[in-house]
N, C-alpha and C positions, 0 to 999 in steps of 0.2 A: 140206483145206489140205495141201500137200506137207510132208513131214517136215522138210526143210531150213528151210522158212519158219517152221514152228512153233518150231524151236530158236532161230531168229533173234529172234522176239518174246519168248521166255523170257529171253534175255540182256538185252534192252532193259528188261524189267520189273525184273530184278534190280538194274539200275543206277538206275532211276527211284524205286523205293520208298525207299531210304535218303536220296536227295536231297530228296524231297518231305517226308519226316519232319523233316529238318533245317529246311526252309523253314517248315513248320508250327510247329515249336517256336520259331523266331525270331519269327514273326508273333505268337505268343501272349505273348511276353515283354514286360513293361512296364519301360521305363527310368525309374527313380526317382532324383531327386537326393537324396543322403544328407543327413539333417538332423543338427544338432548337439544336439538335445534342447532342453529349456527353458533360458532364460537363467539364469546363475548370479547370484543376488542375495544369497548368504550370505557375510558377511565372514569373514576368517580367525579361527581360534580358537587361543588358546594351549594347548598340551598339556603342556609341561614347561619348566623353566628351571633354570639353574645359576648362582647359587644359587636356591633356591625364592623365589617371590614372598612378601613379608612375612617373610623369614627374618631371623635375628639373628646377631650375632657375625661379620659378614662381614669378612674380612681380605684378600681378593684384589684383583686389578686387572682382572678380566675377567668379563663377564656374558654368558651365552648364553640367548636366549629362543627356544624352538622352537614352531612353529605347525603346523597340520594340512594346510597346502598351501603351494605356492610363493608368495612374497610379494615386494612391492616396498616401497621406503621413499621417501616424498616428501621434499622439502627439509626437513632437520631444523632449519635456521636459522629456518624459518618456523613449524614446529609444535612442536619439542621445547622443554620448559622443565624445568629441574632445580632442585629446592629441597632444601636451601639451595643458592644458586648456587655453582658451581665456578669457581675462578680460571682454569682451562684446560679447555676443552670436551673431552669424550671423543671418541675416534675410533669412529664407528658405521658398520658395514657389514652388508650382507645376504649370506648364504651359503645359497642354496637355500631351505629352510623356516625359516631362523633369522635372528634379528638378533643380531649380535655387537658388544658394547660393550667397548672397550678404554679403561680409565680412564687419563687422562694427568695427573691431579692427585691429591695425597694426600688421604685422607679424614679428617674430624674424628672423634674418638673419641666413643662414646656418642651417635651422631647418626642419626636416621632420614632417609634420602635418598629423594626421590620423583622418578621419571622420568616426566613427563607427555608422552606422545606425541601427544595430541590425535587427529587423524584421519590421521596420517602413515603408518600401516601399512595397506596395501591388498593385496588378492590380485592375482595375476599375470595373471589373465585378464580380469576385468571391472572391476578397480580398486575393488572394494567396500571401503569403509574400516572398520577396527575402531575405532569411535567411542569417544572419551574413554579410550583405553587408558592405564593407569597402572601402573607397576612400582615397588615400594618394598622397601627392605631397611634394616637397622640395623647399625651398627658396634658397638653395645653389646648388652647382654643383654636389652634390651626394645625393642620397636618401638612407635612412636606409633600408637595405635589409635583415636583419636577421629575423628568424622565430622561433617559439616555438610551439610544438605540444604535445598532450597527451590525457589523458582521466580522467573523473571524475566518481566516483563510490560511492554508498551509503556504508558507513563503516560497517553497520551491515548486510544488506541484500545482499550486493555485486552486486546489480543490477545497470546498467548504469544510470547515472543521466542526464536526458534529460532537456534541457533548463536552466542549471546552468550557472552562470556567472563565467568566469575565468579572474582574474584581476592581473595585475603586478604593483608593486610599486618599485621606486628606493630609497625609504627611508625605513629603517628597524625598525622604532619606533614601539613598540608593539601595541599601540592603534591606529595606523594610519588608518586601514580599518574602524574604527568606527567614524573617524573624517574627512576624506578626500577622494575624488573620486580618482580612480586609474589613472596611466599614460596610461595604455593600457588595453583593455577589449575585450573579445569575449564570445560567448555563445555555449554551448555544443549541439551537434546534437542528433538524436534519439538514437544512440549507445553510447552516453556519450563522444564521441571524440570532440576535439576542435583544433583550429589552430589560432595562432596570427602571423600576417605578418607585414612587414615594421617596425621592431623593431630596436632601436639603440643598439650598443654593450654595455656590462656592466653586472653587477650582479643585479638581481631583487628578490623581495619577491613575491611568487606566492600564491594566495588565491582563493579558489572556494567558491561560495555563492549561496544559493537559496534566491533571493532578493525579499522578500515579499512585500515591498512598492516601488520597482523600483527606489531607489535613489542611487544605486551603492555603498551603505555603509552597514556595518554590525551593525544593531541597533535595531533589534527586537528579543525578546526571542524565537519566533517561527522559526526564520531563521536558516537554516542549514549552517555550515561553514566547510571548509577544508583548510589545509595549508601545505606547505612544511616546514620541520624543517630546511633545509639548503637552501641556495640561489640557483637560477637557472640562466643559461646563454643561450641566444638564439644562434642559429646556422645559417650558411649561407644557403639560399635556392635558387638554381639556377633556379628552375621552376617558371613559372609565376603563378599568383593566379588562373588563369583559366585552367591551365594544369592539368586536373584531373588525368591522368595516372601517371604523374611525382609526384604529391602529394601523391597518393596511394603508389607509390614505396618508397618515402621518409618516409612515415609514417610506412612502414614495418620495418624500421630500429629502433628497440626499444631503442637503445642508445640515440636517439634524443627525446625520449618521457619522459614526467613526468606524474606521477600518483598522484591524489588528492582524498582523502577520505572524504566525507561529513558526518557530525555528528551533533546532537543537543547538545547544552551546557547542563550540568547537572543542574537540579533544586532540590536542597537538601531540600527544604521546603516541609514537608508533607502537603498534601491537600486532601480535600474531593472532589472527582470528580463528584459524583452523589449520591443522596439519594431519595428514593421513596418507596411508598407502592406497592411492587411488586406483592403481592397477598393478599387475605383477611387475615388481622391480621399479615402480615409479612412485616417488614421493611427491606429494603436492602440499605446498605451504601458501596460505593466503594471508596477506597483510592488510592492516587497516588503510594505509596510505601507500602511494608509490614509493619505491625505494630509490634513493639518490645514488649511493655508491656502495652497494651491498657486498659482503664477503661472508663465506661459509667455511667452517672448519669442522671436520669429523674428528672428535676428540679420541675416539677409540679405533681409528684407522691410521696406520702409519703415514706420516707426511710424504713418504717416498712413493706411496701408492695413490693413484687417482681414485677418489671415492664416488664420483658421479659425473654425468654430463648434464649441464644446466640449460634450461630454456625459460625465458620470461614471456609473459603475455604482453600485449601492445601497451598497456597502461603501467607496466612494471610493478604490479601489486600482487601478482600470483606467479609462483615459481614451480616449475616441474623439474624434478631431478631424477634422471635414470641412474639407478644405483649400480656401482661397480665395487668389487672386493668388499661386499657388504657383510657385516656381522649380523647375528640374529637380532641384536638390539643396537640401534644407532644413536649415539650421543652427538648432537649437532649444535655447535655454537654459531649463532647468527648475529652479524654486526652490520651497521650502516654508518658510513663515514667514520670508521674507526671506533664507534661506540657499540658495545655489546648490548644487543636488545634482549636476547633470551637464549637459554639453552634448553633444547627439547630432547626428550628420550622417547624413541618410538620403535615398536617392533617392526622389523622389515619382512616378517612372514605374513603372506596373505593366504587366507583360508581358500582351499580349492573348492570350486563349485561342483555340484553333483555330477555334471556331465564330464568334468575333467578327471574325476576319480577313476574312470573306467580304463584309462590308459596312461602310461608313463612316457609316451612318445613325445618327441619335441613338438612344440606348438608352431603353427605357421604364422608368418608375419602378416598382420592384418593392415588394412588401409581404408580410408574414406575418400570420397571424391567431392568435388565442388558442384556436382550436378544437382539439379532440382528434378527428381525423378529420373527421366532420361534426357532432360534438356540442359544444354550448356548456355550460359548467359551470352548475349550477343557480343561478338568480338572479344571474348574473354578466353584466357588459356584454360586448359583442363588441369586442375590441381589434384594431385594424389597426396594425401596426408597419411604417412605411415605411423603406426602405433608407437614405434621405437626408432631411434636414430639408426640410419643405414650405414653399415660398415663396408660392404662390398656391393657393387652394382655393375650391370652391363647395359648401358643405355642403347647400344646398337642392337640389342636383342628385341627391343620394342618394335612392333609392327602395327602400322595404322592402315586399316582397310577402308578405302573411300568408295562409297556406292553412289554413283550418279544415275541419271535416267538412261544413259547410253552404255556405261560399262562399270567395271569394278577394278580398282587398282590397289596395289599394296606398296607402301613406302615406309621408310624409316623416318619417323617424325623428329622434329627438333625438341630436345628435352634437356632441362637443367634443374639443379636444386636451387631453391630460392633462399636457403638458410645455411648457416655454417655447420649445423649438426646433421645435415642431410636427412631431414624429416619431411620436407615439403617439396615435391617434385612438380614442376610446371611443364606441360606438354603444349607446344604451340604449333599452329598451322593456319593457313589462310582458309578458315572455315567458310562454308557456304550453307545457308539455311535450307536450301533445297536438297542437299545431299545428306546421306546417312554415314555414320562413322562407327568403326569397331576397332578399339585399341586392344591388341593382343599382348598380354604380359606372360612370357614363358616362366615355367617353374624355376625357382632359384635364381632368377635374374636380379633379385634384391635380397640381401642377407643382412640382418640387423646385428647390433653389437652383442647380442646374446646367442648368435649363430642360428637364429630361427630364420627360415627362408620363406619367400612367398610361394603360394600355389599358382599353378597355371590358371589364368583367368582371362575373360573378355569384358571390356567396358564398352557397351553399346550406347550411342547417344546421337543427338542432333542439335545443332545450334538453333537457338530461338531466333525467329525473324524479327528484324527491327520494327516492323509494323505491329508487332505484338506489345510494344512498349508505348508509353506516353511520356510527355515532358511536363515538368513543373518548374516554374520560375517565380520569384517574388522580388518586387522592387521596394526597397526600404526608403522611407522618408522619416527622418528623425527630427524631433523638435529640439532635443538636447544632444549636442555632439561633443560633450566633454570627455567621453570615454568610449572605448570600443564596445561593440555589441556582439555577443555570441549567438548566432542563429542556428537553431537545431531543427532538423527534419525528423519528425516522430512517426513511428508506426501507429496503427490504430490502437494498439495496447499501450502506447506511451514510451516504448524503447527508442533510443537515439539511433537513427540510421545514417545520418550525415550531419556534419557540423562545420560551420565556416565562421571566421572572425571578421567582422566588418568594421572599418574605421571611417568610411565615407559612405554617403548615400549612393547606392548602386543597385544593379540588378544581380540577383543570385540565381544561377541556373543549376538545378540539381541533376540535370542530365536525364538519361533514359531511366525510367522507373517502371517496374511491373505494375499492371493495373491493380489498384488497391486504394484504401482510404488513408490519408496522411494528415498530420497535424504540424503546427509550427510553434516553437517556443523561442523567446528572446531573453537573453541574460545581459543586463547592463554591467559590464566587467569594470567596476569602479577602480580596482587596484591593478588591472591589466595583467593578471596572471593566467588568463586563458581558461578559468573555471569559475563555477559559482562558489561564493564564500558566504557562510552563515554569519549570524550576528553574535554580539556579546552583550549580555544584559548589564553587567556592572559597568562596563566601559561605555555604555550607551551607544553601541554600534549596531545599526540596523542591518539585516541581511541584504545582500545585493538584490536589486529589484529584478523580478522575473515577470515576464508577460507571456501569456498563452493566447494565441489567436483564437477568437471565439468560433471560427468556422472549421469544419472538417472538410478537407479537400479530396475529392474523388478523381483520381487519375485514371483515364480510360485509354484503351488501345488506340494507337495512331491518332492521338489527340494532344494538343498543346494547351496548357493551362497557365495563365499569367495572373498574378495577384499583386496589388499594391498595399503595403502595410505602413500605416502612419503610427510610429512609435512615440 
């Protein structure tokens, strides 16, 4: 290669090597979006104050409370409570890490002041609240150092009441919680527990409240309230407010605890909670309470014409009415025991669904079965629940195909309607869990009051074997036998599956149960009316006592479970 050409290629290489190095470095670099780290879930912490928390002989007019991070202050009108109350509220501001309180009112001598901030102080980034923050000082040589602890529970469910106010009054006037803010207040934690610190000695009235409008008073019909029938007295707490271990140890002493049960006040006025056209031609009306002697009158339908066929649910608080001779709008007068409760006006036209817009053909009569999948409960009848009352039927048209290991037979089963409006059909037979069954329902064997007929269909099923069930029984032992006890068997989600009223100590057998987890609840029926009754605050009536068994019972297949419950 000529010398000139060699020099030319050397120059090119000198230029290419640095460029290729840069390209390689860029290709190897990975662009990563910077992360902010784990989410901050720690609330602010007080690090110092002037004066110190729980200090004495305070003579100033300014309080500064410093925290370990930048903070915000929620609406003090909603969260802040000062006891004893001040004639003129202080001016409260946030300056960086600190809350600065400028007192606008003169202070009483020899008095302990409590500033209850509730959840008003939060950090500046994630708004984590400093829960139940309380700051106290005394204008005298001593600071009130008594405390009161306890828990708040829903009276009926027995679940802990989170976020409920616990309030103390030194006046025992019955209506005081409805007219005046309390002397002291705290808020319950996740587990329903509470603690009130820096209390003066004496007797107090204790009230718990779900405060719907955050005014520290009981004044809404939807607010839950709880109260102690007797007065309470605070006790001495040698532990500091920040000594967690000492507080836990102190709270373990149940003698220093008070318990409060929250309940809703009774509303004795019967009301219509909901009314709607729940399905084509079917009106549904839901009432607050069971109806005693109801009557209904269609105001815009002639009295000579029947306007509906009625059906009540088991607890007589929900009415289904299948409409006849219906106008486009129905004016319905509803009465109970001769007293007119309400007059409702409702459109009887139900909007057609998209799939029903394709045809004007008559709809078929639908039904549901009592099967769980393809299984029938042991020794239970097969129930068909028709969507509408049945007007015409041919029970002899039903055919039951029984398939055993040896052969297949077809018979006409025993069938009858269990209700007066012919909506619930019971099919009975001496079922065998080892056999298979196929109920054949011919077309038009059932025709409803709107002349819609059923389609031809088959219901294939098998009876569940008795060995697939378990048994559960509980023996009651009652310390107090002055009133009946309502024992309820609960599902894992808390719904009532069975209920029995017990007047003497005895064994309650819940019979065959599907394998599942169950709970137990006991209601002391003080007024013997067969249901739980809530309390009344002004009349000083506590809600009826409810006990929930602490254990969850697991019923297994082919297994018997017996429990003894000391009430």
